[in-house]
N, C-alpha and C positions, 0 to 999 in steps of 0.2 A: 504493499499499500504505500503511496506518496503522501509525504507529509502534508500537502494541501488539501488532502482527501479525508483527513482526520477529524473527528469531531472535537469540539473542545468542551472543558478544559482535558488536556491529555499531558501525561509526563514523557517527557522527550530527552533520552539519554544518546549522547555523542558518542559514538563508539570509538572515535580515534581518541578523544581525550579519556575515556574512561579505559582503554588499554593502556595509554601513557600513564595515568596514575597508578594502575595496578604495576606496571613495570617500574616505576620509580621506586615506589616503596619497597616492592620485593628486591630490588638491587641493591637498597641501601642496607636492608635486614642482612642479605647475604655476605654484603662487604664486612660487616660487624659478626658474622657468624651466629646470628641470632635468629629463630624460628619467627616466622610472621603467622599468626594464627588470626586470621580475619573475621571481624564480628559481623555476622550477616543480617543482623539486626536492622542494618542500614538499608540493604536492598531486598532482602527477604525473597531473593529470586534464585533458584536452580542455576540457570543459566550463567549468571554473573558470578555465583561461587564457583563454577566451572572454570569460567575465566580465570579466576584467582587461584585455583588449584592447578591450572596448566601453567600458570606462571611460577609454581614453585611453593604455593601456600601450604602450611603445616596444619592440616584438620581445619575444625572452623570454631568460633566462638558463638554461642546463641545467649539469648537472655533468658529463655522460658523452654521448658520440656517440650510443650506443644510444637513450638517454633524449630527446637532441634530435630524433633520427631519427623517433620517434613523432609531434613535433609538425610537423616538415616535412612529414610524409607526409600531415598534416592541413591543409597549406596555409600553415604560418608560413613568411615569406620573410625575416624579420630574426633570427638566431639567434647566441647568443655561448655557446660552451662554456668555461665559466670553470675549466679544468683543463688541466694541462699535456698535450700530446699527444706520447708517446714510444713508438716502435716503428713499423717501416715498414707493420705491418697498420693501426695507427690512423690513420697518414698517409694511407693509400689509403681509408679508411673517411672521413676528412675530405674527400678530393679528389671522392669520389662524392655526398657530402652539400652540398659547395660548387657542384655542377653544378645542385644543385635550389634553391639558396636563396642568400642572401648570408650566408655562414659566416664567424664570426670564432672563433678559438681562442686559448688561452692559451699563451705560451712563456714559458720562464725559464732557457733555457740554450743554449748553442751546438748541442749535440746535437738539441735538439728542432727550432731553427731549421732546420739543416743537413737533417735527415730530411723536414721540412716542404717546404722548398724544392726537393729531389731530386724528390718525388713529386708535387708541383705542377707541376713543368715537364715531367715525364713525362706528365702527364693534361691538360697544357695549360688548366688552371684556375687561377684566382685564389684564392687563401686570404687572408682578411684575419687579421690577427693582433695581440693586445694583448699588450703585456710586463708580467708581473705584477712588482709591486714590493713588497719586505717589508716592512711598515710596524710589523712588532713581534711577529707572531704566529710567525714562524720555522718555518712549514709549507712553505710555497713562495714562490717569488718572489727575485729579486736584489735586492741592495743598491743604493740608490739612485746610489752612485758607480760601479757598473757597467751602468747602464742603457744608455748611450751604445754599449758594445762590440756590444750586440745590436741597436741601431739601425742601425748600421752593416754589419752583416751582412745584415740584412733589406732595407735599401735597396738592397744589391747584389744581391738575388735577384729574377729577372724575375717570377714568379708570385706574390711574396708582397708584401701591402701593408700597411703599418703603419696600423692603425687608432687606436691610443692606447695607454694606460697604465692599468692597475687595479691593486687592492688590496683585500686582505680580512685582517680581524684581528678582528672583533667585539669584544665587551666583556670576555672572559675570558682574556685572553693574561697572560703572567708579569709584565710592567711596567704593567699596569692600575692597580696600587696602590689599588684600591678607588674610582678616579675615578669620576664618574657618566658614563653613556653620552652625554650631552649634550657633555661637555669632551671624551671622547674620540672622537666622531665630528668635533668640529670640527677635533682635531689631525690626524686621519686625512685629511680634506679637504684641507688646509693641506700637508701633507707632500706628498701626491701632486701639488697644483697647483705646488709649488715645483719638483718633479722635472719637470714637464711644461713648465714655464717655461724649466728648464735645456736641455732637449732643443731647445725653439724657438729658443734663442739660439745653438744650434748649427747652425741653418739648416734644421731638420726639423720638418714639420707634424706636429702631434698635435691630431687631431680630439676624441678622447674621453679624458674623465679620470674614469674609473669607480669608484666607491667605495661603500661603506654595506651594511652588515647591517642586519637588523630593529632591534637595540638602537640602531646608530650612524647609521642612513641619515636621519633626519629632521633631526639637527643638521648631518651633512655636506652634506646638501642647500643649507643656507644660506651656504656656504662660496663666494664668487665664485671663478669658474674650475672648479669641479665641475661636469660636464655631464650626469653620469648617476648613479643611484643603482639597487642591486639587492638590495632585500630579499625575502625568500621568506616566513617563517615570520609575517609581518605578517597574511595572509591569515585563519589560524587563530588564532594564539596558542596559548601554552602556560604551564604553570608556570615555566618558565625565563625568559621574555619577561615575566610578572608581576613576577619577581624583579627583573630589570632595569629595570623601570619603563616597558616599551615598550608595556603595554597594562594594563587592569585584568580582574579576573575577569568582569565583565559583557561584556567585549568578544572573551573567548574564544570562536571559533565551531564547534569541534569537541571533541565528547565520545564515549567508548565507552560503549556502553549494554552493562551486565552484569547477570548475576543471581547472587542469594546461592546457592550450592548447598551450605554447611555451616556450623554455627556451632560450631565446636570448643569455645569458652568465650565468656563473658559479653562479653571485649572483643575478640573475635576472629570476623570472617566471611572466609569462602572464596569467591571468584568465580570464575565460568567464563571466566577470561581471565588467563593468564600470560603468561610470556615470549614465546610467539608470537603476542602481540597488543601488549603494551606494549613500549615499547623501553627497554631495560636500558643504553643506550650512556653515560649520565651518572650519575656517582657523586653521589646527592643528598646525602648526608651531607657531601661535600667542598664541595660547592656553599651548604651551609647551609639545605637544604630539609628536607622532613619525609618524603618517599616518593616512590616512582616516578609516582603519580598522587594526585591528590585528588578524594575525592567533591564533586559539584556542590554538591548539596542537604543533605548530612549533614556531619557532622564525622567523617570517616573518612580513611584515608590508606593507600594501598598501599606495604606495606613489605617485604613477602617474596613473590619468583615463584618458582615452577617452571614448566616447558613450559606447561601448560594450567591451573594454579590460581595465584590471585593472593590473598595473605593481606593481608586490611585489618586496620588496628588502629582500633578504634571509640573513641570518646571516651567517658567515663562519661555513663550516661543514654542513649546510642545503641542504638536496638533495630532491627537489620535481620532480619527472618524469611527464613526459607529460603524461596525462591521471589521473593522482593522483586527488582525491578529496579532499577539504580542506575547513574547517570550519573558518569563517571570523566573527570577531567581530566588529560591527561598530562604528564610533566615535559618530554618533548621530543617534539614533533608529528612532526617530519619523517621520523624514523625509524620511528615508530609507523604512520604512512601507508603507510611501505613493506612493512610486514608484511601489508597485507591487500588482497585482489582487487577490493574495492569500497568506496564509501562510499555514503551516503544523504543527499540534500540535502532538509532537514526544513522544513515549514512550521509553524510553533509556534502558529498560530492554527486551523489545521484538523488537524494531526497526521498531514498526509499526507506519505510520503517517496517519493522519486524516487531508484532505484539508479544510481549512477554508476561506471563501470569507471575502476580506477585503472590506466590502460592502461602507463603507464611504471614500473610496480614492477618491482623486481629487475634493471633495466637499469644493469648495473655496468661494462660495457666501452665 
């Protein structure tokens, strides 16, 4: 299908840019001898995960068990669910997946470890676990001084196997204090390596030392002792990553093709995509950005949304007639993708588009 024949709104992925993003990150990881385990929560598609795998990715990272299951059913054998597994129903789900692949899950509490240990023993299946360490985001994870307590409980569980340690904090946590993602990434890596060394000094093997979001991952990969990075947004990029200097506008691979449906006044255009298309989970003003999305080829910004309407603020001299089609770059691509059923891989030379199902959208359990 040609791009001109697509109904809007439509998620468009530039194939040249996405392949370049995948190659750039994979080459950087290889340069430092670090595994790249991409977080598929960003794209949620089998086809793009296969691009990452073909480039050299080491397994995948997922946010939830149901999300991971889509990829296990498609053949992936090395899967990390970077989210605490709490509840007997979730533990049983994990045990079922562990019979199909090498499953690693996150733990950060005695409750979580105990529940997993009980279910894994009942199912007689080994579940690998990584202990999440709180490195400053204060969202999940144990404090470094409390890691050994969980290590000891895991070591005593017949069907749990300690795989290693991981952390996540990104570049926008409370103590970032305006420091660069490079500095934050190095600090993140160094902190987790120190914790891993402490565990080893207590006689316990730590195979994986896993860190790194898209803003911090490249710097974290340079820290000796880091074994793995887990970027997700790097495949597409978005306005947040431009702000964090993780990519440039010319490297952003995903945009939302929209149509102007109304012109309330000379500085305003309304498009056929609102909160059911664009993510509204980020307060753009608090981040110092100008809107929920930015026009790719015009000086126009998405500043207000209702369910199906997006209101653009146009710069002086910008004229977008009713019926004009406009590509918008989202502020946060991960949650934007989760709102749609499919995206289109776009060949910018021919204009041809290939529809790709977003198979893991809505997988929240």
